[in-house]
Structure formats: structure tokens, C-alpha cells
VODRENVEX-615197 format. One record per residue: x, y negated, z of N, C-alpha, C in turn. Coordinates in steps of 0.05 Angstrom, whole numbers, padded with zeros to 5 digits, always signed. Layout:
XYZXYZXYZ;...
//
This chain:
+00048-00516-00625+00064-00491-00627+00078-00485-00600;+00076-00460-00592+00089-00452-00567+00119-00450-00570;+00133-00458-00549+00162-00457-00549+00172-00439-00527;+00189-00420-00534+00201-00401-00515+00231-00402-00519;+00246-00403-00497+00275-00403-00499+00286-00376-00493;+00308-00369-00506+00321-00344-00504+00351-00349-00501;+00362-00343-00478+00390-00350-00473+00405-00325-00463;+00428-00320-00474+00444-00296-00467+00455-00299-00438;+00456-00277-00424+00468-00276-00398+00478-00247-00393;+00503-00243-00391+00515-00216-00392+00510-00200-00366;+00509-00214-00343+00506-00199-00318+00495-00218-00297;+00496-00209-00272+00484-00225-00250+00505-00240-00234;+00527-00246-00247+00547-00264-00234+00533-00291-00229;+00536-00302-00205+00521-00326-00197+00525-00349-00216;+00549-00355-00223+00554-00378-00240+00542-00375-00268;+00544-00350-00278+00533-00345-00305+00502-00347-00305;+00490-00336-00284+00461-00337-00282+00451-00366-00279;+00464-00381-00261+00457-00409-00257+00458-00425-00284;+00480-00420-00299+00483-00434-00325+00461-00425-00344;+00456-00399-00346+00436-00389-00365+00408-00398-00358;+00401-00398-00333+00375-00407-00325+00371-00436-00331;+00391-00452-00324+00389-00481-00330+00386-00486-00359;+00402-00473-00376+00400-00477-00405+00373-00468-00415;+00363-00446-00405+00337-00436-00415+00315-00456-00408;+00316-00468-00384+00296-00488-00377+00300-00514-00393;+00325-00522-00397+00331-00546-00413+00319-00543-00441;+00320-00519-00452+00310-00515-00480+00280-00517-00482;+00266-00516-00459+00237-00519-00460+00228-00544-00446;+00245-00565-00446+00237-00591-00436+00253-00600-00412;+00268-00582-00399+00283-00590-00375+00266-00588-00350;+00279-00583-00327+00265-00580-00302+00249-00605-00295;+00258-00628-00304+00244-00653-00298+00216-00655-00311;+00211-00638-00331+00185-00637-00344+00164-00623-00326;+00174-00607-00307+00157-00591-00290+00158-00599-00261;+00181-00607-00252+00185-00613-00223+00193-00642-00219;+00179-00655-00201+00184-00683-00194+00195-00685-00165;+00210-00706-00159+00220-00710-00132+00197-00710-00111;+00201-00697-00089+00181-00696-00068+00161-00674-00070;+00161-00659-00092+00143-00637-00096+00149-00613-00078;+00129-00598-00072+00133-00571-00060+00128-00551-00082;+00148-00534-00087+00148-00516-00110+00148-00487-00101;+00128-00472-00110+00126-00443-00104+00141-00427-00126;+00161-00413-00117+00176-00394-00134+00164-00366-00130;+00153-00354-00150+00139-00329-00148+00154-00307-00164;+00172-00292-00151+00186-00270-00165+00168-00245-00166;+00177-00224-00179+00164-00199-00179+00177-00181-00158;+00165-00179-00134+00176-00163-00113+00158-00139-00109;+00164-00117-00122+00147-00094-00123+00152-00074-00100;+00178-00069-00095+00185-00047-00077+00210-00053-00062;+00214-00039-00039+00237-00043-00023+00261-00028-00035;+00273-00040-00055+00295-00028-00069+00317-00048-00073;+00342-00039-00073+00365-00058-00077+00365-00070-00105;+00378-00093-00108+00378-00107-00134+00388-00089-00157;+00407-00072-00152+00419-00056-00173+00399-00035-00184;+00377-00030-00170+00357-00011-00180+00339-00024-00202;+00340-00050-00205+00325-00063-00226+00295-00063-00224;+00285-00059-00199+00256-00058-00195+00244-00085-00190;+00258-00102-00175+00249-00129-00168+00264-00150-00184;+00252-00174-00186+00267-00196-00197+00293-00199-00182;+00316-00202-00196+00342-00203-00183+00344-00229-00167;+00355-00228-00142+00357-00252-00126+00374-00274-00138;+00393-00267-00156+00410-00288-00168+00394-00305-00187;+00374-00293-00200+00357-00309-00218+00340-00328-00201;+00330-00318-00179+00314-00336-00161+00332-00357-00149;+00357-00350-00141+00376-00369-00131+00380-00393-00150;+00383-00386-00176+00388-00406-00196+00365-00426-00197;+00340-00416-00194+00317-00434-00194+00314-00450-00169;+00322-00438-00146+00323-00453-00121+00341-00477-00124;+00364-00473-00134+00383-00495-00137+00373-00516-00157;+00361-00507-00179+00350-00525-00199+00328-00543-00187;+00311-00530-00172+00289-00545-00159+00299-00565-00139;+00318-00556-00122+00329-00574-00102+00344-00598-00115;+00358-00593-00137+00372-00614-00151+00353-00635-00162;+00327-00627-00165+00307-00646-00175+00294-00662-00153;+00303-00657-00128+00292-00672-00105+00266-00660-00094;+00261-00634-00102+00237-00621-00092+00244-00599-00072;+00224-00588-00059+00228-00567-00038+00216-00541-00048;+00234-00521-00053+00224-00495-00061+00217-00476-00038;+00197-00459-00042+00192-00437-00024+00188-00412-00042;+00193-00389-00030+00192-00363-00045+00171-00346-00033;+00153-00335-00049+00132-00318-00038+00121-00298-00059;+00109-00277-00048+00096-00257-00065+00077-00240-00048;+00061-00223-00062+00043-00205-00049+00047-00177-00062;+00066-00161-00052+00072-00135-00064+00049-00116-00061;+00051-00093-00075+00032-00072-00072+00033-00060-00044;+00015-00042-00038+00014-00031-00011+00003-00050+00009;-00012-00070-00001-00023-00091+00016-00002-00108+00030;+00023-00106+00021+00044-00122+00033+00052-00112+00060;+00046-00086+00066+00052-00075+00093+00082-00075+00098;+00098-00072+00077+00127-00070+00081+00141-00094+00069;+00128-00118+00069+00140-00141+00057+00167-00149+00069;+00169-00146+00095+00195-00153+00108+00217-00134+00098;+00211-00109+00095+00231-00090+00084+00238-00096+00055;+00218-00105+00040+00223-00113+00012+00241-00138+00011;+00235-00157+00028+00252-00181+00029+00281-00174+00035;+00284-00155+00053+00311-00147+00062+00326-00131+00040;+00313-00109+00030+00327-00092+00012+00331-00104-00016;+00313-00121-00024+00315-00134-00050+00337-00154-00051;+00347-00162-00028+00368-00183-00027+00356-00211-00026;+00330-00213-00026+00317-00239-00026+00320-00254+00000;+00319-00240+00023+00322-00254+00048+00350-00265+00052;+00370-00249+00045+00398-00258+00047+00403-00282+00030;+00393-00281+00005+00396-00304-00013+00382-00329-00002;+00358-00325+00008+00343-00347+00019+00357-00360+00043;+00369-00344+00059+00385-00355+00082+00408-00371+00072;+00422-00360+00052+00446-00374+00041+00438-00401+00029;+00415-00402+00016+00406-00427+00003+00389-00445+00020;+00382-00435+00044+00365-00452+00062+00337-00456+00051;+00325-00435+00041+00298-00437+00030+00279-00418+00045;+00254-00425+00048+00235-00410+00064+00223-00387+00047;+00221-00363+00060+00207-00341+00048+00179-00340+00061;+00158-00338+00044+00131-00337+00055+00116-00312+00046;+00098-00303+00063+00082-00280+00057+00054-00289+00048;+00045-00277+00027+00018-00283+00017-00002-00268+00033;-00011-00280+00055-00031-00267+00073-00057-00282+00072;-00056-00307+00078-00081-00324+00078-00088-00331+00049;-00114-00332+00044-00123-00336+00017-00147-00356+00015;-00151-00365-00009-00175-00382-00015-00190-00368-00037;-00216-00364-00034-00232-00350-00054-00238-00368-00078;-00231-00359-00101-00238-00373-00126-00254-00354-00144;-00279-00360-00147-00297-00343-00163-00296-00314-00153;-00294-00311-00126-00294-00285-00115-00267-00271-00113;-00246-00285-00122-00219-00274-00122-00202-00287-00100;-00190-00271-00082-00174-00283-00060-00146-00291-00070;-00142-00316-00074-00116-00326-00084-00101-00338-00061;-00075-00332-00060-00058-00342-00038-00061-00372-00035;-00063-00381-00010-00066-00410-00004-00042-00426-00013;-00018-00413-00015+00005-00427-00023+00003-00437-00052;-00013-00424-00068-00018-00433-00096-00030-00461-00096;-00048-00466-00076-00062-00492-00075-00047-00513-00058;-00029-00503-00041-00014-00521-00024+00011-00532-00037;+00019-00519-00059+00043-00527-00074+00036-00544-00098;+00054-00561-00106+00049-00580-00128+00057-00568-00155;+00072-00546-00154+00082-00534-00179+00088-00504-00173;+00082-00488-00193+00087-00459-00191+00106-00451-00213;+00128-00438-00205+00147-00426-00224+00146-00396-00220;+00137-00382-00240+00136-00353-00240+00163-00342-00249;+00173-00321-00235+00199-00310-00242+00196-00279-00246;+00185-00271-00268+00179-00243-00273+00204-00227-00281;+00201-00201-00281+00222-00182-00289+00212-00167-00314;+00229-00162-00333+00222-00148-00357+00222-00118-00352;+00198-00106-00351+00196-00078-00345+00172-00065-00360;+00173-00039-00363+00150-00025-00373+00131-00020-00351;+00107-00011-00358+00086-00006-00337+00068+00017-00347;+00063+00036-00329+00048+00059-00336+00019+00054-00346;+00007+00032-00337-00020+00026-00346-00020+00005-00368;-00006-00017-00364-00006-00039-00383+00016-00039-00403;+00033-00019-00403+00056-00015-00421+00078-00035-00415;+00071-00061-00413+00091-00082-00407+00082-00096-00382;+00100-00101-00364+00095-00120-00342+00116-00142-00345;+00106-00166-00352+00124-00188-00357+00113-00214-00345;+00111-00234-00362+00104-00261-00352+00074-00263-00344;+00056-00251-00359+00028-00254-00352+00022-00238-00327;+00030-00213-00326+00022-00196-00303+00035-00205-00277;+00056-00220-00278+00069-00229-00253+00050-00247-00237;+00031-00260-00250+00012-00277-00236-00008-00260-00219;-00010-00234-00225-00028-00217-00210-00020-00216-00181;+00006-00221-00176+00016-00221-00149+00007-00245-00132;-00007-00264-00145-00018-00287-00130-00043-00279-00114;-00053-00255-00121-00077-00245-00108-00070-00231-00082;-00086-00235-00062-00080-00226-00034-00098-00203-00026;-00086-00184-00011-00102-00164+00003-00112-00141-00014;-00136-00130-00007-00147-00106-00019-00157-00110-00047;-00160-00135-00055-00173-00140-00081-00159-00126-00104;-00132-00127-00105-00117-00115-00127-00122-00086-00129;-00121-00071-00107-00126-00043-00107-00155-00037-00115;-00173-00053-00105-00202-00049-00112-00207-00052-00142;-00193-00071-00154-00196-00075-00183-00186-00050-00198;-00165-00037-00188-00156-00013-00201-00177+00009-00201;-00192+00012-00178-00212+00032-00177-00236+00026-00194;-00242+00000-00196-00265-00009-00212-00259-00008-00242;-00233-00015-00249-00225-00016-00277-00200+00000-00281;-00201+00027-00279-00177+00043-00283-00167+00043-00312;-00185+00038-00332-00177+00038-00359-00161+00013-00366;-00141+00017-00384-00124-00005-00391-00139-00030-00401;-00159-00025-00418-00173-00048-00430-00188-00064-00409;-00201-00050-00390-00215-00064-00368-00196-00078-00350;-00174-00065-00344-00154-00077-00326-00141-00101-00339;-00137-00100-00365-00126-00123-00380-00144-00147-00377;-00170-00144-00378-00188-00166-00374-00185-00179-00347;-00181-00163-00327-00178-00173-00300-00152-00189-00297;-00130-00179-00308-00105-00193-00307-00106-00219-00322;-00119-00219-00346-00122-00244-00361-00139-00264-00345;-00159-00254-00331-00176-00272-00315-00159-00285-00293;-00142-00269-00279-00125-00280-00258-00106-00301-00270;-00094-00294-00293-00075-00312-00305-00088-00339-00312;-00113-00338-00321-00127-00363-00327-00132-00380-00303;-00134-00367-00279-00140-00381-00254-00115-00392-00241;-00092-00380-00245-00067-00388-00231-00044-00391-00251;-00049-00403-00274-00029-00406-00294-00005-00422-00283;+00019-00410-00284+00043-00424-00274+00050-00448-00291;+00063-00467-00279+00073-00490-00295+00096-00482-00313;+00112-00462-00303+00135-00453-00318+00140-00424-00310;+00150-00408-00330+00158-00380-00324+00187-00377-00333;+00203-00365-00317+00231-00359-00324+00235-00329-00319;+00240-00314-00340+00240-00285-00338+00268-00273-00336;+00271-00254-00318+00296-00239-00314+00296-00216-00334;+00311-00220-00356+00314-00199-00376+00343-00190-00378;+00359-00195-00358+00387-00188-00359+00390-00158-00358;+00376-00145-00340+00374-00116-00340+00344-00110-00339;+00334-00096-00359+00305-00089-00360+00301-00061-00351;+00276-00053-00348+00269-00025-00342+00252-00014-00365;+00260+00009-00376+00244+00022-00396+00234+00049-00386;+00220+00064-00402+00210+00090-00393+00187+00086-00373;+00187+00102-00352+00165+00102-00333+00167+00080-00312;+00167+00055-00322+00166+00032-00304+00138+00030-00292;+00135+00012-00272+00153-00009-00264+00172-00001-00240;+00172+00024-00233+00186+00032-00208+00207+00054-00213;+00201+00074-00230+00218+00097-00233+00230+00100-00261;+00229+00079-00277+00240+00081-00303+00271+00080-00303;+00282+00079-00327+00311+00077-00329+00319+00049-00337;+00343+00041-00331+00352+00013-00336+00363+00010-00363;+00358-00013-00375+00368-00019-00402+00379-00048-00401;+00405-00050-00407+00417-00077-00407+00408-00092-00431;+00394-00115-00426+00384-00131-00448+00399-00157-00451;+00409-00168-00428+00427-00191-00429+00415-00217-00437;+00392-00224-00426+00380-00250-00432+00364-00261-00409;+00360-00287-00410+00340-00301-00393+00321-00315-00412;+00296-00314-00406+00275-00326-00423+00259-00346-00406;+00250-00368-00419+00234-00388-00404+00213-00400-00423;+00192-00410-00410+00171-00423-00425+00147-00429-00408;+00130-00446-00418+00105-00453-00404+00084-00432-00410;+00085-00420-00434+00065-00402-00444+00073-00373-00439;+00061-00361-00418+00068-00333-00411+00059-00314-00433;+00038-00321-00447+00028-00304-00469+00049-00302-00491;+00059-00326-00498+00080-00327-00518+00105-00311-00510;+00112-00313-00485+00136-00299-00475+00132-00269-00477;+00108-00259-00469+00102-00231-00470+00100-00221-00499;+00092-00238-00517+00091-00231-00545+00119-00225-00555;+00138-00241-00547+00166-00237-00554+00177-00211-00542;+00170-00206-00517+00179-00181-00504+00169-00156-00518;+00144-00157-00527+00132-00134-00541+00149-00129-00567;+00157-00150-00580+00173-00146-00605+00200-00134-00598;+00212-00142-00576+00237-00130-00567+00234-00100-00562;+00210-00092-00553+00205-00064-00547+00199-00047-00571;+00197-00060-00594+00190-00046-00619+00160-00045-00624;+00145-00061-00610+00116-00062-00613+00108-00089-00625;+00083-00091-00632+00071-00116-00641+00058-00129-00616;+00058-00155-00615+00047-00169-00591+00020-00159-00582;+00001-00155-00602-00026-00147-00594-00029-00117-00588;-00007-00102-00590-00007-00075-00580-00010-00074-00550;-00001-00096-00537-00003-00098-00508-00030-00111-00502;-00048-00096-00490-00075-00105-00486-00077-00129-00468;-00060-00132-00449-00060-00156-00432-00054-00181-00448;-00035-00178-00466-00028-00200-00484-00051-00206-00503;-00063-00185-00514-00085-00187-00533-00109-00201-00520;-00116-00192-00496-00138-00204-00481-00134-00233-00475;-00110-00240-00466-00103-00267-00459-00103-00285-00484;-00093-00275-00506-00092-00290-00532-00121-00295-00541;-00138-00275-00540-00165-00278-00550-00181-00297-00533;-00173-00300-00508-00187-00319-00490-00176-00347-00493;-00156-00350-00511-00145-00377-00516-00126-00386-00494;-00113-00367-00480-00096-00374-00458-00067-00378-00466;-00061-00372-00491-00033-00375-00500-00031-00365-00528;-00007-00366-00539-00001-00359-00567+00012-00331-00569;+00001-00314-00586+00013-00287-00590+00022-00283-00619;+00017-00303-00636+00025-00301-00664+00054-00310-00666;+00072-00292-00671+00101-00298-00670+00108-00320-00691;+00093-00322-00712+00099-00343-00732+00093-00371-00721;+00079-00372-00699+00072-00398-00687+00087-00402-00660;+00107-00385-00655+00123-00388-00631+00151-00396-00639;+00160-00419-00629+00187-00429-00635+00206-00417-00614;+00226-00403-00624+00246-00391-00606+00270-00410-00605;+00276-00420-00582+00299-00438-00579+00322-00423-00566;+00346-00428-00576+00370-00414-00565+00378-00391-00584;+00377-00367-00574+00384-00343-00590+00361-00335-00609;+00368-00317-00627+00348-00306-00646+00334-00282-00633;+00307-00281-00635+00292-00259-00624+00301-00232-00637;+00306-00233-00663+00313-00209-00677+00338-00195-00666;+00356-00210-00653+00380-00199-00643+00376-00183-00617;+00351-00184-00606+00345-00170-00581+00325-00147-00584;+00318-00141-00609+00299-00120-00614+00313-00093-00611;+00302-00075-00595+00313-00049-00589+00296-00028-00603;+00308-00014-00622+00293+00006-00638+00286+00031-00622;+00302+00038-00602+00296+00062-00587+00287+00056-00559;+00274+00033-00555+00265+00026-00528+00244+00047-00519;+00248+00058-00495+00231+00079-00485+00206+00068-00472;+00183+00077-00481+00157+00069-00470+00149+00089-00448;+00131+00081-00430+00122+00100-00410+00109+00125-00422;+00110+00147-00408+00098+00172-00418+00068+00168-00422;+00056+00150-00407+00027+00146-00408+00018+00130-00433;+00037+00123-00450+00030+00109-00475+00030+00127-00499;+00031+00153-00494+00032+00172-00516+00010+00169-00536;-00014+00163-00527-00037+00160-00544-00034+00137-00564;-00018+00117-00556-00014+00094-00574+00002+00102-00599;+00016+00124-00598+00033+00133-00620+00017+00148-00641;-00009+00155-00634-00025+00170-00653-00040+00151-00671;-00042+00157-00697-00057+00140-00715-00086+00136-00705;-00096+00112-00708-00122+00105-00697-00144+00123-00708;-00141+00132-00733-00162+00148-00745-00167+00174-00730;-00147+00184-00716-00151+00209-00701-00149+00205-00671;-00142+00181-00662-00137+00176-00634-00161+00183-00616;-00185+00176-00626-00209+00180-00609-00213+00210-00605;-00209+00226-00626-00214+00255-00623-00193+00269-00606;-00168+00261-00609-00147+00274-00594-00144+00263-00566;-00151+00237-00563-00147+00224-00537-00160+00238-00514;-00183+00251-00519-00198+00263-00497-00182+00287-00485;-00163+00297-00501-00148+00320-00491-00120+00314-00480;-00113+00288-00481-00087+00280-00471-00090+00272-00442;-00075+00283-00425-00079+00279-00396-00053+00274-00382;-00054+00255-00363-00032+00249-00345-00043+00249-00317;-00026+00256-00298-00034+00252-00270-00009+00249-00253;-00011+00234-00232+00012+00231-00213+00013+00256-00195;+00037+00263-00187+00040+00283-00166+00062+00275-00147;+00062+00286-00123+00082+00279-00103+00103+00300-00101;+00128+00292-00105+00151+00310-00102+00157+00312-00072;+00148+00333-00060+00149+00336-00031+00178+00336-00020;+00197+00345-00037+00225+00345-00029+00237+00318-00027;+00225+00298-00040+00235+00271-00040+00218+00252-00021;+00193+00259-00018+00175+00242-00002+00185+00238+00026;+00185+00213+00035+00195+00206+00062+00172+00202+00082;+00147+00208+00073+00123+00206+00090+00120+00177+00101;+00126+00157+00084+00123+00129+00093+00094+00120+00092;+00078+00134+00077+00049+00129+00075+00042+00104+00058;+00061+00092+00044+00054+00069+00027+00036+00077+00005;+00040+00100-00007+00023+00109-00029-00006+00113-00019;-00008+00125+00005-00034+00129+00017-00049+00103+00022;-00034+00083+00033-00046+00057+00038-00054+00043+00012;-00039+00048-00009-00044+00033-00034-00065+00046-00052;-00072+00071-00047-00091+00085-00063-00119+00072-00061;-00130+00062-00083-00156+00048-00081-00180+00066-00077;-00175+00092-00080-00198+00111-00077-00193+00131-00055;-00173+00126-00039-00166+00144-00016-00163+00173-00024;-00147+00177-00045-00144+00204-00056-00119+00218-00046;-00103+00205-00029-00077+00216-00021-00077+00224+00009;-00067+00247+00014-00062+00257+00041-00033+00260+00046;-00022+00249+00067+00006+00251+00074+00008+00261+00102;+00019+00285+00105+00024+00296+00132+00052+00308+00133;+00060+00316+00156+00088+00326+00160+00095+00348+00140;+00077+00367+00137+00083+00390+00120+00064+00392+00096;+00052+00369+00089+00032+00369+00068+00030+00342+00054;+00033+00342+00028+00029+00318+00012+00011+00325-00011;-00012+00313-00013-00032+00322-00032-00047+00298-00044;-00053+00301-00071-00070+00282-00085-00096+00296-00093;-00118+00285-00086-00144+00296-00093-00151+00286-00121;-00148+00303-00141-00152+00295-00169-00181+00290-00176;-00199+00299-00159-00227+00293-00164-00233+00264-00159;-00217+00252-00141-00220+00224-00134-00201+00206-00151;-00178+00216-00157-00156+00201-00170-00166+00188-00196;-00161+00162-00199-00169+00148-00223-00145+00142-00242;-00122+00154-00235-00097+00151-00252-00089+00122-00255;-00092+00106-00234-00083+00078-00236-00053+00075-00231;-00041+00095-00219-00012+00096-00214-00003+00075-00194;-00021+00065-00177-00013+00047-00155+00006+00061-00137;+00002+00087-00133+00020+00102-00115+00049+00102-00126;+00052+00106-00151+00078+00106-00163+00092+00079-00162;+00075+00058-00165+00086+00031-00164+00099+00024-00138;+00086+00032-00116+00096+00023-00090+00116+00042-00077;+00119+00066-00086+00137+00085-00073+00166+00077-00076;+00180+00072-00053+00207+00063-00055+00227+00086-00057;+00217+00111-00058+00235+00135-00058+00233+00151-00084;+00219+00141-00104+00215+00155-00130+00203+00183-00126;+00185+00185-00106+00173+00211-00100+00147+00216-00116;+00137+00196-00129+00113+00199-00145+00121+00203-00174;+00115+00226-00185+00123+00233-00213+00098+00236-00230;+00102+00237-00256+00079+00240-00275+00079+00269-00286;+00056+00282-00284+00053+00309-00295+00036+00306-00320;+00045+00320-00342+00031+00318-00368+00021+00346-00376;-00002+00347-00389-00012+00372-00399+00003+00380-00425;-00002+00404-00435+00014+00414-00458+00011+00397-00483;-00014+00388-00489-00018+00371-00513-00003+00345-00510;-00003+00334-00487+00011+00308-00483+00041+00312-00487;+00052+00334-00478+00080+00340-00482+00086+00343-00512;+00067+00355-00527+00071+00359-00556+00071+00332-00570;+00053+00314-00561+00051+00288-00574+00075+00271-00568;+00083+00271-00542+00104+00254-00532+00132+00265-00539;+00134+00292-00538+00160+00304-00544+00174+00312-00518;
//
């Protein structure tokens, strides 16, 4: 039976977060079950965009700090690394604005960039994955325009380096196909432990431009599938409504049957949100399956650039897997004949300049 811990944490006060993270890990065996003295430990947060901690886009540095201290207390050496969207072109800015660099300096821990890779079955995985003795994933609880949820499983997608991630979006723009790819990556780089930042979550049009929802918890476990199953329930969904979870479960990578998941600490029922806002792009999921196929063909979403907000940083252009974006001084344009609606542009934009445009039927379905 899978075991997932759920511990209350009211805010990002350092002492409270350190206590909550330690207790969450203790409830799933204690840090000594995962980290041994002398080990080199990779801490992998979700660093999506160059945004301050209060924006709730990236894993909060205080949650990472708590794990840095826990790992050090075990006699091991932690390092922090990630491979953000936009090919990591602005990784230094992300380190700075997210508060990760300042925290790392205070704690005396190294920040590393996922640049060099090792090919595993054709997938370029960061070399740090193989050079470290233990991997601790530190995801953020957020919605996602394509996968609905980005949680413990999808955070492992950041272990992939370079153009591969964007290329997969162009090859598999549909959620079902993309879910298979994420499940494949998770099977290749399964973390030893995941500790999720659910203190403040993002709902609506996540993972970058949604609204914040105070959830007040830290979650931990070895089984990322089981953790995401619990998150789906909190969102008012069933675990297998999330195709990444469904694909991973069917591949035998973890447990998604809530009756077979032991929740240690708080009760899962106490964190279920009845009015949790899903991304606009999940409107089709609200239609009964009997008519979904017929109506689905007429439901349309597409990204557009708010020129009044766009800072012309070109990150969206760099991230587009099909080169559909033009950014010039007096012109910002998306070529919809090329666009595959993967929303990579929206994910990486640090200025909230990429919005979602819906057709009339979609607005009627969504409200």
C-alpha cells in the first residue's frame, strides 16, 4: 500500500515550514530512509519562470530550504537544480527572482544548471541525475493548461535537458499523447522522495497565470502517482481524470486507487475544495462523455499575445516548438496555422502577456 503524508502548514514562515517538512518526511519513513551520510543529493524544485515567491509560480524557496537543512543534518551534501522552459535561457534570472539564489547563499548550497545530459533511450537526461546518489523532487501544486494538474509526476519532466521538451510538445500536442511522454520520463527518473509545496497552490489558468489559492499543507511520499491522485481529489476530480496520473498508474508506476493509499497526518477530506478552478482548457472534461466527441470538435482555445503587456523578451519565441511566434518592436504575432496549442509560450512568459482566447461555444460550455 502506498503511503502519503499530509501535514498542515499555514504560511511560509521559515520555522513553520521546516517543522512541517520534517514531520511530513518523518511520516513516510524519515529522511534516514532516503538519505545516508556521505551521499550527494539532488533537490529538484519546480522553477518555471522568473517570478517572485509571492506569485506562487515556482516552488517556494522556504520549502527547498527546509529540505536543504534536513539533508545536511543527515550528513549528506545537497545541490539544487532544474531545467526551466525556454531552454533555460533565463535560468540565472529565475534563480534570482524566485529567491532560490539568495536562499542557496544563506544555506551554503550549490545551484546547478541542467545543461549537460546523458542520453537514455533517446531522451537527454541531466547528468546530475546520474552523478547524485539520491533525488528529492520538490514540486508545486498548480493547475496546467494541457495536463490539468502539474504536481509530483510532472515535476520529473524538468530532468530533461534542452530542445527535447519543446520537441515533444510539437510531436504530441494532445493531452493523451503528452501524458504518455511524461509517464515515460517519470519511469526513467523516478525520485527517491517527493515533497510537495501545497501551502499556496495555483488554480485557474496555471501553471503561470492562474490565481492563488491558500491550501495550507505540505505533502510527502515516495510514490508521485499516489500523491497526484490525492491532489486530484482535492481539486474535486477523480485521480484517473488526470491523464498523466492515469497513464502512470496503468503502466504500474504507482498507486492511483485512493482506497489503497494510506494518508498519514491530516485527513485528505479536510483539504477537498468544492469550487477549485480548473484551467479554461479543460472545458471539454465537463461535458458528458456521450456527447463529448461530437461537441469537442467545435470547442477551441488558442493563445494570444497581449501587446500592451509584452516586454519583447522573446522567451515565448524561443520556447515555441513549431516557430509560430514573431516578436518585433511594433509587432507580436502567433501564426495559428503552425500553432499546436501546447501553451509552452504561456508557461514561460514572466509578464503574463500570453492569454487564452476562446470561441463562442467554449465560452458557453465554460461560462
